[in-house]
C-alpha positions in Angstrom: -29.9 222.9 -12.3 -31.8 220.7 -14.7 -33.7 222.9 -17.1 -36.7 220.6 -17.0 -36.7 220.3 -13.2 -39.7 222.6 -12.8 -41.7 221.0 -15.7 -44.3 219.8 -13.3 -44.8 223.3 -11.8 -46.7 226.1 -13.6 -45.0 228.8 -11.4 -42.1 229.5 -14.0 -44.8 230.0 -16.6 -46.7 232.4 -14.3 -43.6 234.5 -13.6 -42.5 234.7 -17.2 -46.0 235.4 -18.4 -46.1 238.5 -16.2 -43.5 240.0 -18.5 -45.6 239.2 -21.6 -48.6 240.7 -19.8 -47.1 244.1 -18.9 -45.4 244.5 -22.3 -48.8 244.3 -24.0 -50.5 246.3 -21.2 -47.9 249.1 -21.5 -48.7 249.7 -25.2 -52.4 250.0 -24.6 -51.8 252.2 -21.5 -49.8 254.6 -23.7 -52.6 254.8 -26.3 -55.1 255.6 -23.6 -52.8 258.2 -21.9 -51.5 260.2 -24.9 -53.8 263.2 -24.5 -53.1 263.5 -20.8 -49.3 263.1 -21.3 -49.4 265.8 -23.9 -50.9 268.3 -21.5 -48.9 267.3 -18.5 -45.5 267.4 -20.2 -46.3 270.4 -22.3 -45.7 268.7 -25.6 -47.8 267.7 -28.7 -49.3 264.5 -30.1 -46.7 264.2 -32.9 -43.9 264.1 -30.3 -45.5 261.4 -28.3 -46.2 259.4 -31.4 -42.6 259.7 -32.3 -41.6 258.4 -28.9 -43.9 255.4 -29.4 -42.5 254.7 -32.8 -38.9 255.0 -31.6 -39.6 252.5 -28.8 -40.8 250.0 -31.4 -37.7 250.7 -33.6 -35.3 250.1 -30.7 -37.0 246.8 -29.8 -37.1 245.5 -33.4 -33.5 246.5 -34.1 -32.1 244.7 -31.0 -34.1 241.5 -31.1 -31.6 239.3 -33.0 -28.7 240.6 -30.9 -30.8 239.8 -27.8 -31.4 236.3 -29.1 -27.7 235.6 -29.4 -27.0 237.1 -25.9 -29.1 234.4 -24.5 -26.5 231.9 -25.5 -23.7 234.0 -24.1 -25.3 235.5 -20.9 -28.0 232.8 -20.2 -31.6 233.2 -21.0 -32.7 233.6 -17.4 -30.1 236.2 -16.6 -30.9 238.1 -19.7 -34.6 238.0 -18.9 -34.0 239.4 -15.4 -31.7 242.1 -16.8 -34.5 243.0 -19.2 -37.1 243.0 -16.4 -34.9 245.3 -14.2 -34.4 247.7 -17.1 -38.1 247.7 -17.8 -38.8 248.7 -14.2 -36.2 251.5 -14.4 -37.6 252.8 -17.6 -41.2 252.8 -16.4 -40.2 254.4 -13.1 -38.4 257.1 -15.1 -41.5 257.7 -17.1 -43.7 257.8 -14.0 -41.6 260.6 -12.4 -40.9 262.4 -15.7 -41.0 266.2 -15.5 -40.1 266.7 -19.2 -40.7 265.0 -22.5 -37.0 264.3 -22.8 -37.0 262.4 -19.5 -40.1 260.5 -20.6 -38.4 259.6 -23.9 -35.3 258.3 -22.2 -37.4 256.2 -19.7 -40.4 254.9 -21.7 -38.9 254.8 -25.2 -35.1 254.2 -24.9 -34.6 252.2 -21.7 -37.9 250.3 -21.9 -37.4 249.6 -25.6 -34.1 248.0 -24.9 -35.7 246.0 -22.0 -38.5 244.7 -24.2 -35.9 243.5 -26.8 -34.1 241.6 -24.0 -37.2 240.1 -22.6 -39.3 239.1 -25.6 -37.1 236.3 -27.1 -36.2 235.1 -23.6 -39.9 234.7 -22.7 -40.4 232.1 -25.5 -37.1 230.3 -25.1 -37.6 230.0 -21.3 -41.0 228.4 -21.8 -39.8 226.1 -24.6 -36.8 225.1 -22.4 -38.8 224.5 -19.3 -41.7 222.5 -20.7 -42.1 219.8 -23.4 -44.8 217.9 -25.2 -48.4 218.9 -24.4 -47.3 221.0 -21.4 -45.3 223.2 -23.8 -48.3 223.5 -26.1 -50.4 224.6 -23.1 -47.6 227.0 -21.8 -47.1 228.7 -25.2 -50.9 229.0 -25.6 -51.1 230.5 -22.1 -48.7 233.3 -23.2 -51.2 234.1 -26.0 -54.0 234.0 -23.5 -52.2 236.4 -21.2 -51.6 238.8 -24.0 -55.3 238.6 -24.9 -56.2 239.3 -21.2 -53.9 242.4 -21.3 -55.7 243.5 -24.5 -59.0 243.2 -22.6 -58.0 244.9 -19.4 -55.9 247.7 -20.8 -58.6 249.9 -22.2 -60.9 249.4 -19.2 -58.2 249.7 -16.5 -56.3 252.4 -18.4 -59.4 254.4 -19.0 -60.5 254.3 -15.3 -57.0 255.1 -13.9 -56.3 257.9 -16.4 -59.7 259.5 -16.1 -60.1 259.5 -12.4 -56.5 259.6 -11.2 -53.4 260.2 -13.4 -51.7 258.6 -16.4 -48.7 258.2 -14.2 -50.5 255.6 -12.1 -51.2 253.5 -15.2 -47.5 253.0 -15.7 -46.8 252.7 -12.0 -49.3 249.7 -12.0 -46.8 247.8 -14.2 -44.1 248.1 -11.5 -46.1 245.7 -9.3 -45.5 242.9 -11.9 -41.8 243.8 -12.2 -41.4 243.5 -8.5 -43.2 240.1 -8.5 -40.9 238.8 -11.3 -37.8 239.9 -9.4 -39.1 238.4 -6.1 -40.0 235.1 -7.8 -36.9 234.8 -10.0 -35.6 231.7 -8.2 -38.7 229.8 -9.5 -37.4 230.2 -13.1 -35.0 227.4 -14.0 -31.4 228.2 -14.6 -30.0 227.8 -18.1 -26.3 227.6 -18.5 -24.7 229.8 -21.3 -23.6 227.7 -24.3 -21.2 230.2 -25.8 -18.6 232.8 -24.8 -18.5 236.5 -25.4 -15.8 235.8 -28.0 -18.5 234.1 -30.1 -20.5 237.3 -30.4 -20.9 238.3 -34.0 -20.6 242.1 -33.7 -20.6 242.9 -37.4 -23.7 240.7 -37.9 -25.4 242.4 -35.0 -24.8 245.9 -36.5 -26.0 244.8 -40.0 -29.1 243.1 -38.7 -30.0 246.1 -36.4 -29.6 248.5 -39.3 -31.7 246.3 -41.6 -34.5 245.8 -39.1 -34.5 249.5 -38.1 -34.9 250.6 -41.7 -37.6 248.0 -42.4 -39.7 248.8 -39.4 -39.2 252.5 -39.8 -40.5 252.2 -43.4 -43.5 250.2 -42.2 -44.4 252.6 -39.3 -44.3 255.7 -41.6 -46.1 254.0 -44.6 -49.3 256.0 -44.2 -47.5 259.4 -44.0 -44.6 259.4 -46.5 -45.3 256.6 -48.9 -42.4 257.2 -51.3 -39.8 257.6 -48.5 -41.3 254.6 -46.6 -41.0 252.3 -49.6 -37.3 253.4 -50.1 -36.7 252.6 -46.4 -38.4 249.2 -46.7 -36.4 248.3 -49.8 -33.1 249.5 -48.2 -34.0 247.5 -45.1 -34.6 244.3 -47.1 -31.3 244.8 -49.0 -29.4 245.2 -45.8 -31.1 242.1 -44.3 -30.2 240.2 -47.5 -26.5 241.3 -46.9 -26.9 240.1 -43.3 -28.1 236.6 -44.5 -25.1 236.4 -46.9 -22.7 237.4 -44.2 -24.1 234.9 -41.7 -23.8 232.1 -44.2 -20.3 233.1 -45.0 -19.4 233.3 -41.3 -20.8 229.8 -40.6 -18.9 228.3 -43.5 -15.7 229.7 -42.1 -16.3 227.9 -38.9 -17.3 230.9 -36.8 -20.5 231.2 -34.7 -23.1 233.2 -36.6 -25.5 235.7 -34.9 -28.4 233.8 -36.4 -28.2 230.3 -37.8 -29.7 230.7 -41.2 -29.9 226.9 -41.7 -32.7 226.9 -39.2 -35.0 228.2 -42.0 -34.6 224.7 -43.6 -37.1 223.6 -40.9 -40.4 223.7 -42.7 -42.5 224.0 -39.5 -40.4 226.8 -38.2 -41.0 228.7 -41.4 -44.7 228.0 -41.4 -45.2 228.8 -37.7 -43.2 232.0 -37.9 -45.1 233.1 -41.0 -48.4 232.4 -39.3 -47.3 234.4 -36.2 -46.3 237.3 -38.5 -49.6 237.3 -40.4 -51.6 236.7 -37.2 -50.1 239.8 -35.6 -51.0 241.8 -38.7 -54.6 240.7 -38.2 -54.8 241.1 -34.4 -53.1 244.6 -34.5 -55.2 245.7 -37.5 -58.4 244.4 -35.9 -57.9 246.2 -32.7 -56.8 249.4 -34.5 -59.9 249.5 -36.7 -62.4 248.5 -34.0 -61.1 251.1 -31.5 -61.1 253.7 -34.3 -64.7 252.9 -35.1 -65.9 252.8 -31.5 -64.2 256.0 -30.5 -64.3 258.1 -33.6 -67.6 257.1 -35.1 -69.7 255.9 -32.1 -67.9 258.3 -29.8 -67.3 255.8 -27.0 -64.9 256.5 -24.2 -61.9 254.1 -23.5 -63.9 252.2 -20.9 -66.9 251.6 -23.1 -64.6 250.8 -26.0 -63.2 248.0 -23.9 -66.7 246.7 -23.2 -67.7 246.9 -26.8 -64.7 244.7 -27.9 -65.3 242.1 -25.1 -67.0 239.5 -27.5 -63.8 239.5 -29.7 -61.4 239.3 -26.8 -63.4 236.7 -24.7 -63.6 234.4 -27.8 -59.9 234.8 -28.3 -59.2 233.8 -24.6 -61.7 231.0 -24.5 -60.6 229.2 -27.6 -56.9 229.8 -27.2 -57.3 227.9 -23.9 -59.5 225.2 -25.5 -57.2 224.5 -28.5 -54.4 222.7 -26.6 -56.9 220.4 -25.0 -58.1 219.3 -28.4 -54.6 218.1 -29.4 -54.8 214.4 -29.6 -58.3 214.4 -31.0 -57.4 216.7 -33.8 -53.9 217.6 -35.1 -52.4 221.1 -35.3 -53.1 221.5 -39.0 -56.7 220.6 -38.7 -57.4 222.8 -35.7 -55.7 225.8 -37.2 -57.4 225.4 -40.6 -60.7 225.2 -38.8 -59.8 228.4 -37.0 -58.9 230.2 -40.2 -62.3 229.3 -41.8 -64.2 230.4 -38.7 -62.4 233.7 -38.6 -63.0 234.3 -42.3 -66.7 233.8 -41.7 -66.5 236.4 -38.9 -64.8 238.9 -41.2 -67.5 238.4 -43.8 -70.2 239.0 -41.3 -68.6 242.1 -39.9 -68.0 243.5 -43.4 -71.5 244.7 -43.7 -72.3 245.6 -40.1 -70.2 248.7 -39.4 -72.8 251.5 -39.8 -73.7 254.7 -38.0 -76.8 253.1 -36.4 -75.1 249.8 -35.5 -75.6 248.4 -32.0 -73.2 246.4 -29.9 -75.5 243.4 -30.2 -75.2 243.5 -34.0 -71.4 243.2 -33.8 -71.3 240.3 -31.3 -71.6 237.3 -33.7 -68.9 238.6 -36.1 -66.6 239.6 -33.3 -67.0 236.3 -31.5 -66.4 234.2 -34.6 -63.3 236.3 -35.6 -61.9 235.9 -32.1 -62.7 232.2 -32.0 -60.7 231.4 -35.0 -57.8 233.6 -34.0 -57.7 231.9 -30.7 -56.8 228.5 -32.3 -54.0 230.2 -34.2 -52.7 232.1 -31.2 -52.5 228.9 -29.2 -50.8 226.7 -31.6 -48.6 228.7 -34.0 -45.6 229.0 -31.7 -45.8 225.3 -30.9 -45.8 224.4 -34.6 -42.7 226.7 -35.1 -40.7 225.1 -32.3 -41.7 221.5 -32.6 -38.8 220.2 -34.7 -36.2 222.6 -33.4 -33.5 220.9 -31.4 -32.8 222.1 -27.8 -29.5 223.7 -28.7 -31.3 225.9 -31.3 -34.3 226.9 -29.3 -32.9 230.4 -28.5 -32.2 231.1 -32.1 -35.7 229.9 -33.1 -37.3 232.1 -30.4 -35.5 235.1 -31.9 -36.9 234.3 -35.4 -40.4 233.9 -34.0 -40.2 237.1 -32.0 -38.9 239.0 -35.0 -41.8 237.8 -37.0 -44.3 238.9 -34.3 -42.7 242.3 -34.0 -42.8 242.9 -37.8 -46.4 241.7 -37.9 -47.4 244.1 -35.1 -45.6 247.0 -36.9 -47.2 246.1 -40.2 -50.8 245.7 -38.9 -51.6 249.3 -38.2 -49.8 250.6 -41.3 -51.4 248.2 -43.7 -54.9 248.6 -42.3 -54.5 252.3 -42.2 -53.7 252.4 -45.9 -56.7 250.2 -46.7 -58.9 252.3 -44.5 -57.9 255.5 -46.4 -58.5 253.8 -49.8 -61.8 252.6 -48.5 -62.8 256.1 -47.5 -61.8 257.5 -50.9 -63.8 254.8 -52.7 -66.7 255.3 -50.3 -66.9 259.0 -51.1 -67.3 258.4 -54.8 -69.9 255.7 -54.2 -71.8 257.8 -51.7 -71.9 260.9 -53.9 -73.0 258.8 -56.9 -75.9 257.4 -54.8 -77.2 260.5 -52.9 -75.9 263.4 -55.0 -75.3 262.2 -58.6 -75.4 265.8 -59.9 -72.1 266.4 -58.0 -70.3 263.3 -59.1 -67.6 265.2 -60.9 -67.5 268.2 -58.5 -64.2 268.0 -56.6 -65.1 270.8 -54.2 -68.3 268.9 -53.2 -66.2 265.7 -52.7 -63.8 267.7 -50.4 -66.8 269.1 -48.4 -68.1 265.6 -47.9 -64.6 264.5 -46.8 -64.5 267.4 -44.3 -67.8 266.3 -42.8 -66.6 262.8 -42.6 -63.5 264.0 -40.7 -65.8 265.6 -38.1 -68.2 262.7 -37.4 -68.7 263.9 -33.8 -71.1 266.5 -35.3 -72.7 264.4 -37.9 -76.0 264.1 -36.1 -76.7 267.7 -36.7 -76.1 267.5 -40.4 -78.5 267.2 -43.3 -79.8 263.7 -44.0 -77.9 263.6 -47.3 -74.6 264.2 -45.4 -75.5 261.6 -42.8 -76.4 259.0 -45.5 -73.2 259.9 -47.4 -71.1 259.5 -44.3 -72.8 256.1 -43.5 -71.9 254.7 -46.9 -68.3 256.0 -46.6 -68.0 254.2 -43.2 -69.5 251.0 -44.5 -67.3 251.0 -47.6 -64.1 251.7 -45.6 -64.8 249.1 -42.9 -65.9 246.5 -45.5 -62.6 247.1 -47.3 -60.7 246.4 -44.1 -62.7 243.2 -43.3 -62.2 241.9 -46.8 -58.4 242.6 -46.5 -58.3 240.7 -43.1 -60.2 237.8 -44.7 -57.7 237.8 -47.5 -54.8 237.5 -45.0 -56.7 234.7 -43.3 -56.9 232.9 -46.6 -53.1 233.2 -47.0 -52.8 231.8 -43.4 -55.1 228.9 -44.4 -52.9 228.0 -47.4 -49.8 228.2 -45.3 -51.4 226.1 -42.5 -51.9 223.3 -45.0 -48.1 223.0 -45.4 -47.6 222.0 -41.7 -45.8 218.7 -41.4 -48.2 216.9 -39.1 -46.4 213.6 -39.3 -43.6 215.2 -37.2 -46.1 216.6 -34.6 -47.0 213.6 -32.5 -50.2 213.5 -30.5 -49.3 213.8 -26.9 
C-alpha cells in the first residue's frame, strides 16, 4: 500500500492522535488518583511515586530501541503492538488488588507500550502527510496533548471523587479499543531492514545511558550529589554509545541510531526546541498546580478551571500557527511566540500572591500559552523538514527522546528553583517584617514550618501571613524568571532555523 494513499484523509491522524491523547491523559490521571490508590492498595505515597518514576525510566530507556524496531517490524505494526500492550497494562492496573500488580501493569507493561508508541506516532504522521498537511497534522498532535492537559484534571477529579480511581484508567481503554478497531485506516509501512540488522549492543548501551540520565534528573531534588553522579555517568555512557554507533556505521553495519542525522541543522534546532519546550510546559503545569492546590487550596476540578486561560491559548494558537505559514515563515512565527511567552512570564512573575484572584492571572497565563502554542505547532515540523523519507523513523526517535528528557527535566529543574526561591524569600520576608530576627535560625525555621502548612495560614498572625506572602511571591517570581530565561534560549535557537529550506506551501 502506498504510504501516502491516505494523505487526503484525516482519519489516520485521528486514530494515531488518540494514542497521544491517552498517554498524556494517563499521567495526569495518576497525579489526581495518587491519594486514593494509596488507600485502596494499602501502600504509601513514596511507593506510588517510585512506580511513576520507574514508568518514565522504562519509556526513556527503550525509546531508541523502539525507533529502530520500526525499521525492522514496521511502524504501523509496532504502534499496534504498543497500543495492545498499553491496553493490557491499563487493564491490569484497573483490576489490581495489590501494589505489585499495579506496578507490573501501570509501570512496567504500560511503560514499554509508551516507548513503542511514542516514536511511531510521529513517524506515522510524517510518513502519511507531506507539506502543509504535515505541518497541520503535527500541530494537531500538540493540540490533542493540550486538550488532554485541560480535560485530565477536570475529568480525573470528577471520576476519582464521585466514583473510583479505577474508572479513570478504565476510561482510557475506550480509546485503545477505538485504535484497534480503526487500525485498517492507518497506512501500511513496509519494514526496510531485517532483524539481523538490529544493533543489540548499541541498544543495551543507549538504554543504560538514558536510564542513568533520566534517573539522575528525576531524583535531582532529593539526592543532589547522587543525582549529579548518575547524570554524569549517563552522559558518559551516551558518549560511548555515539562513538560505538559511528564505528559501527564506518564498518558498514546498520547502526541503532544514525548519528550523521545530527548534521541536519533544522533537526538539531527543532529537537532542541522540543526539549526546552517540554521543560517549560511541564514546569509551568507543575508550579501552577502546586500554587492552586497548596496555596489557594483548590480541588482538582477547580485547578483545571483556574488553568483554562493557559490551556485554551495553547490550543487556539497551536491551531492558528499552521494556517499562518505562507504569510510568515516558521522562524518568524516561533520567534514571535517566544517574545509573547516571555512577556507572559514577566507579567506572572509579580502576580502569585495569597490574595490573587483568577482574573488577575488570566492575562499572563493567556500570553504564556499563546506563545507556547506557536512553538508546539511548528517545532516538530522544523525538525523533520529536511530529513529524507528513509530517515524519518530515526528522526522521530531523536525528537521523542528530546521530548522525554525535557518532560523529565521540567519538574526537577523547576522544583530546585522553587526551593531556592523559598529559601531566598524567607530571608527577604524576615528582613522586611521581623528585622530583629534576621540572624535567628530558629525563627527562620519556624517561618519555614508555617510556610509548609499554608492551609492554616489564615488563622496566623499578620506578620506570619505577610511573611508567607513574600516567600510565595519570591519563589514564584524565581520560577517565572527561570522560564523566561529558557524562552530567551529558545528564541536564540529559533533564529538559527534555515528558513531557505522551508518552503512556503
